[in-house]
FIGUZA-356066 format. One record per residue: x, z, y of N, C-alpha, C, O, CB in turn; residue in three letters. Coordinates in pm, whole numbers, padded with zeros to 5 digits, always signed. Atoms other than C-alpha are relative to their C-alpha. Glycine has a CB too. Layout:
N
XZYXZYXZYXZYXZYALA ...
END
This chain:
238
-00051-00127+00051+15765-06159+04674+00127+00035+00076+00228-00034+00060+00026-00008-00154UNK -00120-00040-00072+16012-05978+04903+00058+00125-00061-00009+00197-00135-00030+00021+00148UNK -00072-00111+00061+16270-05715+04814-00062+00134+00034-00064+00225-00049+00145-00001+00043UNK +00060-00127-00042+16097-05441+05013-00121+00034-00084-00137+00146-00131-00039-00005+00149UNK +00120-00024+00081+15771-05484+04829+00040+00025-00145-00019+00109-00213-00098-00120+00009UNK -00045-00014+00138+15955-05519+04500+00057+00140-00025+00022+00204-00124+00105-00106-00033UNK -00063-00130+00021+16161-05203+04543-00100+00114+00012-00079+00221-00045+00113+00021+00100UNK +00101-00104-00016+15852-05008+04646-00086+00015-00126-00167+00107-00136-00088-00029+00120UNK +00081-00005+00123+15702-05081+04303+00072+00070-00114+00039+00048-00231-00040-00141-00042UNK -00077-00069+00104+15951-04858+04117-00090+00083-00091-00071+00086-00212+00106+00090+00064UNK +00091-00082+00080+15671-04625+04005-00074-00086-00103-00093-00045-00217-00102+00072+00091UNK +00069+00089+00093+15489-04919+03853+00094-00047-00110+00052-00068-00224-00059-00120+00075UNK -00099+00040+00101+15809-05022+03678+00016+00109-00104+00026+00081-00224+00134-00030+00066UNK -00014-00112+00093+15840-04676+03526-00119+00002-00096-00104+00024-00216+00010+00136+00076UNK +00118+00006+00085+15483-04704+03400+00007-00117-00096-00035-00108-00211-00127-00010+00086UNK -00015+00117+00086+15561-05050+03269+00093+00031-00117+00065-00006-00231+00054-00120+00080UNK -00095-00038+00104+15859-04913+03077-00066+00093-00101-00040+00085-00221+00124+00066+00061UNK +00071-00092+00089+15637-04638+02937-00094-00077-00092-00106-00047-00210-00077+00105+00081UNK +00091+00082+00081+15384-04897+02821+00075-00074-00110+00031-00081-00225-00075-00101+00089UNK -00079+00073+00098+15653-05100+02650+00059+00097-00102+00064+00066-00221+00112-00079+00069UNK -00055-00100+00091+15811-04786+02503-00104+00045-00102-00073+00064-00220+00050+00122+00079UNK +00106-00043+00091+15477-04682+02355-00025-00104-00108-00070-00072-00218-00129+00027+00077UNK +00020+00108+00098+15461-05020+02182+00099+00010-00114+00073-00040-00224+00012-00136+00068UNK -00104-00011+00102+15780-04936+01992-00051+00073-00123-00021+00034-00236+00123+00070+00057UNK +00048-00080+00112+15603-04676+01778-00148-00022-00028-00213+00060-00092+00025+00147+00027UNK +00142+00027+00020+15261-04837+01778-00022-00089-00121+00074-00133-00186-00060-00066+00125UNK +00035+00088+00112+15078-05040+01516-00029-00142+00049-00086-00223-00024-00121+00055-00075UNK +00022+00134-00052+15067-05345+01741+00082-00103-00078+00194-00074-00121+00035-00006+00150UNK -00077+00107+00060+15170-05673+01586+00096-00056+00103+00079-00034+00223-00094-00110-00055UNK -00103+00054-00088+15468-05856+01731-00062-00086+00111-00020-00077+00226+00101-00083-00079UNK +00064+00087-00100+15244-06111+01907-00062+00082+00113-00054+00044+00229-00107-00087-00066UNK +00061-00086-00102+15059-05830+02086+00106+00064+00089+00086+00077+00210-00084+00109-00067UNK -00108-00060-00078+15385-05665+02193+00057-00101+00099+00083-00066+00214+00111+00052-00092UNK -00054+00104-00088+15516-05993+02337-00093-00025+00118-00047-00039+00232+00023-00130-00078UNK +00098+00021-00108+15196-06045+02536+00002+00117+00098-00005+00098+00219-00142-00018-00059UNK -00006-00119-00084+15213-05688+02664+00121-00005+00093+00110+00026+00212+00004+00127-00086UNK -00123+00003-00077+15572-05735+02782-00011-00097+00117+00022-00062+00230+00118-00038-00089UNK +00005+00100-00108+15510-06055+02981-00108+00035+00102-00089+00012+00222-00026-00140-00057UNK +00108-00036-00093+15182-05930+03131+00041+00114+00091+00017+00110+00212-00126+00037-00077UNK -00043-00116-00079+15327-05597+03241+00109-00041+00099+00105-00003+00216+00051+00113-00091UNK -00110+00042-00087+15643-05757+03381-00050-00085+00115-00009-00064+00229+00104-00078-00080UNK +00054+00085-00106+15451-06022+03575-00081+00081+00101-00074+00056+00221-00088-00111-00059UNK +00084-00081-00088+15211-05763+03714+00081+00084+00097+00050+00089+00216-00090+00089-00082UNK -00074-00092-00087+15469-05522+03847+00102-00071+00088+00144-00016+00189+00071+00103-00084UNK -00097+00073-00084+15708-05787+03982-00068-00097+00096-00011-00132+00199+00097-00077-00088UNK +00069+00096-00085+15450-06022+04129+00051-00142-00016+00025-00226+00069+00012+00040+00142UNK -00050+00135+00020+15625-06327+03984-00113-00092-00043-00216-00048-00093+00113+00000-00105UNK +00101+00100+00034+15433-06648+03929-00016-00012-00151-00127-00011-00203+00037-00136+00061UNK +00002+00014+00145+15527-06686+03565+00108+00087-00062+00223+00087-00017+00019-00147-00041UNK -00096-00076+00079+15693-06449+03322-00009-00056-00143-00118-00068-00199-00030+00156+00005UNK +00001+00056+00136+15796-06593+02986+00109+00063-00084+00212+00106-00033+00018-00151+00004UNK -00092-00065+00091+15973-06460+02681+00036-00097-00112-00051-00152-00180-00061+00131-00057UNK -00052+00090+00103+16191-06667+02448+00073+00084-00105+00145+00177-00071+00095-00107+00061UNK -00068-00071+00107+16314-06545+02108+00086-00095-00084+00052-00212-00104-00102+00072-00090UNK -00090+00077+00086+16603-06664+01891-00054+00001-00142-00093+00106-00193+00145+00056+00005UNK +00048+00013+00136+16498-06793+01550+00103-00071-00086+00173-00161-00039-00134-00075-00003UNK -00084+00069+00098+16693-06892+01241-00083-00111-00063-00189-00084-00119+00056+00098-00108UNK +00072+00113+00059+16585-07241+01127+00095-00077-00090+00214-00048-00098-00058-00092+00110UNK -00086+00083+00085+16711-07502+00882+00092-00088+00083+00182-00153+00029-00085-00087-00093UNK -00089+00075-00090+16870-07666+01187+00094+00094+00074+00158+00056+00172-00082-00081+00101UNK -00085-00099-00065+17057-07349+01278-00081+00085+00095-00204+00083+00092+00115-00069+00074UNK +00068-00087-00095+16975-07102+01553-00067-00082+00110-00006-00173+00167+00098+00101+00061UNK +00074+00063-00109+16708-07212+01801-00062+00111+00084-00078+00224+00037-00111-00099-00055UNK +00068-00097-00084+16543-07035+02093-00134-00060+00041-00140-00170+00094+00086+00038+00126UNK +00135+00054-00015+16165-07074+02123-00084+00085+00096-00073+00208+00098-00070-00008-00138UNK +00095-00070-00087+15905-06986+02386-00105+00068-00087-00173+00003-00165-00067-00097+00102UNK +00091-00075+00086+15696-06709+02227-00116+00063+00075-00221+00090+00015+00076+00107-00071UNK +00109-00065-00073+15487-06556+02507+00013-00026+00149+00124-00033+00203-00002+00151-00027UNK +00005+00010-00145+15381-06604+02868-00138+00044+00046-00236+00031-00027+00032-00145+00049UNK +00130-00039-00054+15105-06470+03090-00064-00117+00074-00178-00108+00119+00015+00121+00093UNK +00050+00117-00073+15065-06814+03250-00115-00067-00076-00117-00069-00199+00113-00101+00023UNK +00108+00076+00061+14747-07012+03188+00017-00149+00028-00070-00230-00004-00137+00048+00051UNK -00028+00141-00029+14907-07339+03305+00022-00076-00132+00115-00043-00206+00123-00014+00093UNK -00016+00076+00125+14861-07592+03019+00139-00061-00014+00193-00069-00124-00105-00110-00007UNK -00133+00062+00004+15190-07759+03113+00104+00099-00050+00197+00061-00121+00039-00052+00138UNK -00099-00101+00038+15378-07434+03064-00026+00056-00139+00066+00102-00206+00001+00113+00101UNK +00038-00061+00127+15189-07321+02754+00040-00080-00122+00034-00030-00234-00147+00022-00002UNK -00033+00083+00116+15303-07610+02535+00118+00059-00078+00206+00125-00021+00033-00144+00045UNK -00105-00053+00088+15525-07522+02238+00134-00064+00036+00146-00186+00043-00035-00026-00151UNK -00132+00052-00038+15892-07552+02335+00109+00077-00071+00099+00198-00091+00019+00008+00153UNK -00117-00066+00058+16223-07480+02168+00125-00076+00041+00120-00197+00067-00012+00008-00154UNK -00128+00058-00042+16587-07543+02255+00110+00045-00097+00095+00143-00169+00034+00042+00145UNK -00118-00046+00072+16924-07527+02087+00048+00129+00066+00020+00154+00183+00114-00108+00000UNK -00041-00131-00048+17084-07186+02126+00091-00010+00123+00102+00086+00199+00072+00076-00111UNK -00088+00015-00116+17329-07326+02385-00054-00101+00101+00022-00155+00182+00138-00042-00046UNK +00060+00104-00083+17083-07557+02563-00083+00061+00114-00153+00160+00095-00089-00091-00085UNK +00081-00042-00113+16929-07514+02909+00040+00136+00054+00139+00195+00013-00143+00002-00039UNK -00026-00130-00061+16914-07199+03118-00013+00112-00103+00072+00200-00111-00095+00025+00118UNK +00021-00108+00097+16772-06982+02837+00110+00000-00105+00153+00106-00150-00137-00014-00068UNK -00110+00008+00096+17039-07109+02597+00128+00055+00059+00205+00123-00009+00021-00142-00045UNK -00120-00050-00069+17309-07034+02852-00002+00152+00011+00099+00218-00014+00013-00063+00139UNK +00014-00146-00014+17178-06682+02914+00016+00068-00135+00080+00173-00145-00136+00036+00063UNK -00012-00059+00134+17147-06614+02541+00145-00007-00049+00193+00088-00112-00093-00073-00098UNK -00136+00019+00048+17496-06749+02472+00100+00090+00073+00191+00145+00011+00041-00145+00016UNK -00094-00080-00080+17672-06565+02756-00036+00147+00004+00048+00231+00037+00007-00053+00140UNK +00051-00137-00005+17458-06249+02730+00004+00057+00142+00019+00177+00161+00080+00089-00094UNK -00003-00042-00141+17451-06238+03110-00118-00061+00075-00158-00173+00046+00134-00041+00066UNK +00110+00054-00080+17166-06278+03363+00044-00124+00078+00161-00138+00113-00054+00106+00097UNK -00026+00117-00084+17141-06606+03551-00107-00005+00108-00226-00013+00078+00002-00132-00084UNK +00093+00001-00113+16983-06606+03897+00009-00135+00070+00117-00177+00111+00031+00117+00099UNK +00002+00135-00057+16876-06942+04037-00092-00002+00122-00211+00031+00112-00047-00104-00106UNK +00078+00005-00124+16761-06988+04396-00099-00116-00002-00212-00103+00045+00093-00011+00121UNK +00087+00118+00007+16617-07336+04333+00024-00070-00133+00130-00131-00153+00026-00098+00121UNK -00017+00058+00134+16561-07456+03977+00015-00152+00004+00074-00212-00086-00119+00037-00088UNK -00010+00146-00012+16532-07816+04100+00142-00045+00030+00177-00161+00012-00095-00051+00108UNK -00139+00032-00032+16895-07799+04208+00096+00046-00109+00217+00025-00097+00039+00063+00133UNK -00085-00055+00106+17025-07635+03889+00013-00098-00117-00086-00128-00184-00057+00135-00049UNK -00021+00097+00108+17180-07881+03637-00043+00051-00138-00089-00027-00221+00146-00038-00005UNK +00035-00055+00132+17116-07645+03343-00151+00006-00023-00197+00009-00137+00059+00138-00016UNK +00145-00010+00014+16743-07626+03415-00056-00136-00041-00042-00234+00032-00066+00049+00133UNK +00037+00127+00061+16586-07895+03196-00143-00045+00028-00180-00158-00004+00020+00008-00147UNK +00142+00033-00014+16220-07886+03298-00041-00014+00147-00135+00052+00193-00086+00107-00068UNK +00024+00018-00144+16225-08001+03659-00137-00062+00028-00202-00026+00126+00109-00086+00060UNK +00131+00063-00019+15914-08218+03622-00111+00105-00008-00203+00105+00074-00022-00110-00105UNK +00098-00107+00014+15714-07918+03502+00005+00094+00120-00099+00134+00172+00024+00079-00131UNK -00016-00091-00114+15857-07699+03781-00065-00058+00125-00129+00015+00201+00149+00027+00026UNK +00063+00065-00118+15743-07951+04044-00152+00004-00012-00222+00031+00085+00049-00148+00014UNK +00145+00013+00017+15396-07987+03895-00075+00132+00016-00188+00133+00063-00031-00059-00137UNK +00072-00128-00011+15312-07615+03883+00060+00093+00105+00015+00206+00122-00002+00070-00135UNK -00053-00076-00112+15528-07494+04169+00087+00117-00037+00056+00231-00003-00110+00049+00082UNK -00097-00103+00035+15821-07300+04027+00129-00026+00078+00179-00138+00079+00027+00004-00153UNK -00117+00021-00087+16119-07244+04255+00120+00084-00041+00220+00030-00089-00037+00031+00143UNK -00113-00088+00032+16344-06940+04200-00021+00065-00136-00134+00084-00181+00018+00108+00109UNK +00007-00054+00136+16427-06787+03863+00102+00110-00022+00219+00098+00015+00021-00111-00102UNK -00090-00104+00052+16572-06465+03727-00014-00003-00152-00121+00026-00205-00034+00145+00060UNK +00002+00013+00145+16664-06516+03362+00098+00103-00058+00218+00099-00028+00038-00146-00045UNK -00085-00108+00053+16797-06214+03168-00009+00005-00152-00114-00024-00210-00041+00137+00061UNK +00001-00006+00146+16899-06166+02804-00070+00126-00052-00071+00229+00015+00144-00003-00053UNK +00056-00116+00070+16715-05934+02565+00110+00053-00091+00142-00008-00193-00131-00037-00082UNK -00115-00054+00072+16997-05714+02440-00032+00132-00069-00102+00217-00013+00116+00019+00094UNK +00008-00127+00071+17009-05439+02179+00125+00082+00033+00215+00033+00101-00015-00022-00154UNK -00110-00089-00034+17249-05145+02198+00136-00053-00044+00238-00024+00019-00023+00136-00061UNK -00127+00053+00049+17516-05328+01996+00036-00133+00066+00123-00205+00019-00006-00018-00151UNK -00022+00123-00077+17504-05614+02250-00049-00124-00074-00014-00236-00038+00147-00015+00034UNK +00060+00113+00071+17315-05830+02002-00112-00057+00085-00198+00017+00133-00053+00044-00140UNK +00103+00064-00080+17100-06083+02186-00109-00053-00092-00078-00119-00192+00059-00113+00088UNK +00110+00047+00084+16755-06156+02043-00091-00097+00075-00180-00158+00016-00081+00118-00052UNK +00085+00091-00077+16602-06358+02326+00031+00004+00148+00134+00056+00190-00145+00033-00022UNK -00018+00009-00145+16560-06420+02698-00134+00022+00069-00238-00025+00023+00061-00138+00040UNK +00119-00023-00082+16311-06302+02962+00017-00076+00131+00115-00056+00203-00022+00152+00026UNK -00003+00079-00123+16235-06544+03248-00106+00047+00100-00220+00072+00062-00020-00149-00033UNK +00094-00035-00107+16074-06450+03582+00012-00105+00111+00116-00116+00176+00028+00144+00055UNK +00001+00107-00100+15978-06739+03813-00074+00043+00127-00179+00107+00120-00064-00126-00059UNK +00067-00019-00129+15892-06715+04183-00048-00135+00050+00024-00234+00034+00095+00069+00104UNK +00051+00129-00049+15673-06986+04344+00068-00046+00129+00061-00164+00164-00150+00011+00022UNK -00070+00037-00123+15877-06975+04666+00147+00036-00014+00185+00110-00105-00063+00070+00124UNK -00141-00035+00004+16248-06956+04738+00016+00151+00018-00039+00211+00111+00079-00077+00109UNK -00015-00145-00003+16354-06600+04670+00139+00041-00044+00188-00005-00147-00106+00068-00088UNK -00130-00055+00035+16686-06419+04668-00023+00128-00080-00054+00232-00023+00088+00027+00127UNK +00019-00119+00083+16659-06180+04373+00112+00100+00032+00230+00067+00020-00001-00036-00152UNK -00099-00103-00034+16832-05856+04478+00056+00063-00126+00004+00044-00235-00063+00108+00091UNK -00059-00072+00114+17055-05645+04255-00100+00098-00059-00105+00117-00180+00129+00074+00044UNK +00102-00095+00048+16773-05390+04236-00101-00071-00088-00138-00022-00195-00071+00069+00120UNK +00098+00078+00078+16531-05655+04116+00056-00040-00136-00010-00024-00239-00041-00124+00077UNK -00062+00045+00125+16770-05791+03857+00021+00117-00095+00000+00104-00216+00134-00070+00029UNK -00021-00118+00084+16854-05442+03732-00130+00049-00062-00134+00087-00179+00063+00113+00082UNK +00130-00044+00052+16487-05352+03697-00051-00095-00108-00100-00052-00212-00103+00009+00115UNK +00042+00098+00100+16407-05676+03513+00085+00013-00126+00034+00002-00237+00010-00144+00057UNK -00090-00018+00115+16710-05620+03290-00038+00124-00080-00033+00122-00203+00146+00012+00047UNK +00043-00122+00068+16591-05267+03211-00124-00026-00085-00134+00018-00199-00028+00112+00101UNK +00121+00037+00075+16251-05405+03110+00037-00085-00121-00015-00065-00231-00100-00076+00091UNK -00040+00090+00109+16419-05676+02901+00065+00078-00115+00036+00051-00232+00098-00107+00053UNK -00067-00077+00104+16636-05426+02714-00097+00090-00076-00087+00108-00197+00112+00084+00061UNK +00103-00082+00065+16341-05198+02648-00087-00088-00089-00126-00049-00199-00087+00074+00106UNK +00079+00095+00077+16146-05500+02531+00073-00039-00129+00011-00053-00234-00031-00125+00083UNK -00079+00038+00116+16429-05594+02296-00014+00102-00112-00026+00066-00229+00148-00016+00038UNK +00014-00107+00099+16402-05256+02122-00139-00007-00066-00152+00006-00188+00021+00139+00065UNK +00137+00009+00052+16024-05293+02087-00014-00117-00097-00074-00104-00203-00102-00014+00115UNK +00009+00120+00084+16057-05643+01943+00076+00020-00130+00026-00012-00238+00054-00124+00074UNK -00083-00022+00119+16338-05549+01705-00068+00096-00097-00073+00070-00217+00139+00055+00040UNK +00067-00099+00086+16151-05244+01574-00125-00057-00064-00156-00030-00180-00036+00125+00079UNK +00122+00061+00053+15831-05443+01534+00034-00095-00115-00033-00094-00218-00075-00075+00111UNK -00041+00094+00106+16010-05713+01332+00049+00076-00123+00025+00035-00236+00111-00094+00051UNK -00049-00082+00111+16177-05442+01123-00115+00058-00080-00111+00060-00203+00090+00112+00052UNK +00118-00056+00066+15842-05281+01047-00070-00107-00083-00112-00082-00196-00098+00060+00104UNK +00066+00110+00071+15693-05618+00950+00077-00034-00127+00018-00051-00234-00011-00125+00091UNK -00082+00030+00118+15986-05692+00717-00013+00108-00105-00022+00079-00224+00147-00017+00040UNK +00012-00112+00092+15958-05346+00564-00134-00005-00074-00141+00017-00195+00014+00134+00074UNK +00133+00009+00062+15585-05390+00504-00005-00112-00103-00065-00097-00210-00108-00023+00107UNK -00002+00113+00093+15645-05730+00342+00073+00038-00128+00028+00005-00238+00067-00122+00065UNK -00078-00043+00116+15910-05580+00112-00081+00098-00085-00083+00087-00207+00133+00064+00045UNK +00081-00098+00072+15681-05289+00021-00113-00067-00077-00141-00033-00192-00057+00104+00097UNK +00110+00072+00065+15392-05524-00056+00051-00080-00120-00016-00090-00222-00070-00093+00099UNK -00059+00077+00110+15622-05738-00270+00031+00090-00119+00006+00053-00233+00128-00072+00048UNK -00031-00095+00106+15738-05435-00468-00127+00049-00069-00132+00061-00192+00079+00119+00056UNK +00128-00045+00056+15380-05313-00513-00061-00107-00088-00116-00078-00194-00097+00039+00111UNK +00055+00112+00077+15274-05658-00634+00073-00014-00133+00011-00036-00237+00010-00131+00080UNK -00078+00010+00123+15559-05670-00887-00038+00108-00100-00051+00081-00219+00149+00008+00030UNK +00041-00110+00087+15462-05329-01026-00137-00027-00061-00161-00001-00178-00002+00133+00077UNK +00136+00028+00045+15100-05437-01049+00000-00110-00106-00071-00101-00206-00089-00041+00120UNK -00009+00111+00096+15190-05762-01228+00055+00051-00133+00007+00012-00240+00089-00113+00056UNK -00059-00054+00122+15405-05570-01478-00101+00081-00080-00108+00069-00202+00121+00086+00033UNK +00101-00081+00068+15124-05325-01558-00108-00090-00062-00152-00067-00174-00065+00101+00098UNK +00101+00092+00050+14873-05609-01594+00053-00079-00120-00020-00104-00216-00046-00097+00111UNK -00062+00076+00110+15113-05802-01817+00003+00083-00129-00022+00031-00237+00145-00042+00038UNK -00002-00089+00117+15147-05502-02050-00138+00008-00064-00151+00014-00187+00049+00141+00039UNK +00138-00006+00053+14767-05486-02083-00032-00128-00077-00090-00122-00186-00103+00019+00116UNK +00026+00128+00066+14746-05857-02171+00079-00008-00131+00028-00058-00231+00038-00119+00093UNK -00081-00001+00122+15031-05817-02424-00068+00080-00110-00070+00039-00226+00140+00059+00028UNK +00065-00087+00098+14841-05537-02594-00132-00060-00048-00160-00063-00168-00025+00140+00060UNK +00132+00053+00036+14497-05699-02583+00010-00127-00084-00060-00142-00184-00081-00029+00126UNK -00007+00132+00064+14602-06049-02690+00118-00011-00096+00144-00118-00152+00010-00109+00105UNK -00115-00002+00092+14905-05947-02896+00096-00114+00034+00135-00192-00053-00047-00011-00148UNK -00091+00104-00049+15129-06172-02687+00136+00060+00033+00150+00181+00052-00058-00070+00124UNK -00131-00042-00048+15495-06157-02600-00008+00016+00152-00104-00028+00215+00112-00102-00041UNK -00002-00019-00145+15591-06060-02245-00002-00135+00071-00071-00152+00172+00123+00081+00042UNK -00007+00132-00063+15672-06422-02164-00133-00072-00007-00178-00131+00092+00109-00085-00066UNK +00130+00068+00016+15344-06557-02305-00107+00065+00088-00191-00003+00145-00044+00003-00147UNK +00098-00071-00083+15144-06289-02124+00016-00039+00147-00083-00057+00219+00016+00153-00016UNK -00025+00039-00139+15310-06379-01795-00051-00142+00024-00113-00169+00127+00150+00010+00034UNK +00047+00139-00014+15239-06752-01850-00152-00006+00002-00211-00084+00076+00055-00087-00114UNK +00146-00006+00005+14877-06668-01935-00055+00042+00137-00150-00017+00188-00048+00098-00111UNK +00042-00047-00132+14841-06477-01608+00024-00105+00109-00059-00124+00198+00073+00130+00036UNK -00032+00102-00101+15009-06751-01407-00099-00116-00008-00139-00171+00094+00143-00052-00019UNK +00098+00107+00016+14774-07013-01555-00136+00041+00057-00203-00038+00123-00015-00037-00148UNK +00125-00051-00058+14474-06796-01466+00006-00006+00153-00092-00041+00219-00026+00146-00047UNK -00019+00002-00144+14614-06771-01116-00016-00140+00056-00083-00160+00158+00138+00056+00036UNK +00006+00139-00046+14653-07148-01080-00141-00057-00016-00192-00125+00073+00100-00086-00077UNK +00134+00055+00027+14316-07231-01237-00104+00056+00096-00194-00016+00141-00041+00030-00143UNK +00099-00065-00087+14124-06982-01022+00038-00005+00148-00041+00033+00235-00018+00144-00042UNK -00051+00005-00137+14336-07041-00711+00004+00139+00064-00020+00157+00184-00086-00094+00084UNK -00017-00137-00047+14388-06669-00683+00146+00040-00018+00216-00012-00104-00094+00098-00077UNK -00139-00044+00008+14718-06492-00627+00022+00083-00126-00072+00134-00186+00038+00081+00124UNK -00034-00083+00115+14902-06313-00906-00041+00145+00025-00075+00217-00069+00152-00008-00030UNK +00042-00136-00033+14823-05990-00725-00150+00017-00028-00191+00119-00084+00031+00032+00149UNK +00144-00008+00022+14448-06065-00736-00032-00002-00149-00119+00072-00196-00072-00117+00070UNK +00020+00005+00145+14467-06156-01105+00037+00135-00063-00036+00186-00148+00084-00113-00063UNK -00044-00129+00052+14659-05835-01177-00098+00111+00032-00128+00196-00052+00137+00035+00056UNK +00098-00100-00041+14411-05626-00981-00125-00007-00087-00180+00095-00127-00038-00019+00147UNK +00119+00019+00083+14123-05776-01182+00025+00054-00142-00063+00117-00201-00038-00150-00006UNK -00035-00048+00135+14302-05699-01513+00004+00154-00002-00048+00217-00094+00137-00059-00046UNK -00010-00145-00007+14378-05342-01407-00138+00064+00018-00166+00170-00038+00093+00043+00114UNK +00136-00050-00021+14019-05294-01291-00079-00004-00132-00151+00090-00166-00073-00085+00110UNK +00072+00011+00128+13884-05419-01623+00050+00104-00100-00028+00151-00184+00017-00142-00060UNK -00056-00103+00089+14116-05175-01804-00062+00136+00032-00091+00215-00058+00155+00006+00015UNK +00064-00127-00039+13970-04887-01603-00142+00007-00048-00191+00114-00086+00005+00017+00151UNK +00140+00004+00044+13618-04999-01693-00009+00029-00149-00097+00103-00195-00064-00138+00031UNK -00002-00024+00146+13706-05006-02062+00045+00143-00032+00052+00181-00149+00093-00102-00071UNK 
END
């Protein structure tokens, strides 16, 4: 991959940005958006491997985990996670600045040298996924199989893709959270209506009616929502 060929692919980059932008307002799930980002980025840059890491909150604190790659190399596809300040991706996430490496085998921060040797990874452009408020949500990695000096144009284009990707990912996660909250509220309303029906039919207190429904749920291995739906359906039939 040389700079001349890379810079001549600006039109493809614009199309790539449009594809990622369209994902922001689409009904794609987060997993689909992540796959789209790495596939489009790898295609228009010609890099060997493009991978996307996201920051996650865990019971061990913040971690950064590999979430998507277009690579089919089994060695690279294995589940991996690092501390937020560990390795190249941790460094990029912590500093919020791109890191360009001419030879990953010579870089002390790069922790997977054995893997790099086995599948032929040499140069790396690693950029943070930043939102407008400078909040970092992950890191985008682009590997070249041969020694390559990433130009400022290349880094800027990859950074533009990364920032656009960050918006798509953030919005997708927000939509998912909103849907979960809405479903939870709908379930609570449904349970309350079903509980009132049981109270009336069986002349039970609110607490006893709720316990009755919960026991039905446990015995039948159905959710409280399913039990409530069945009660409401039977009320409509009557």
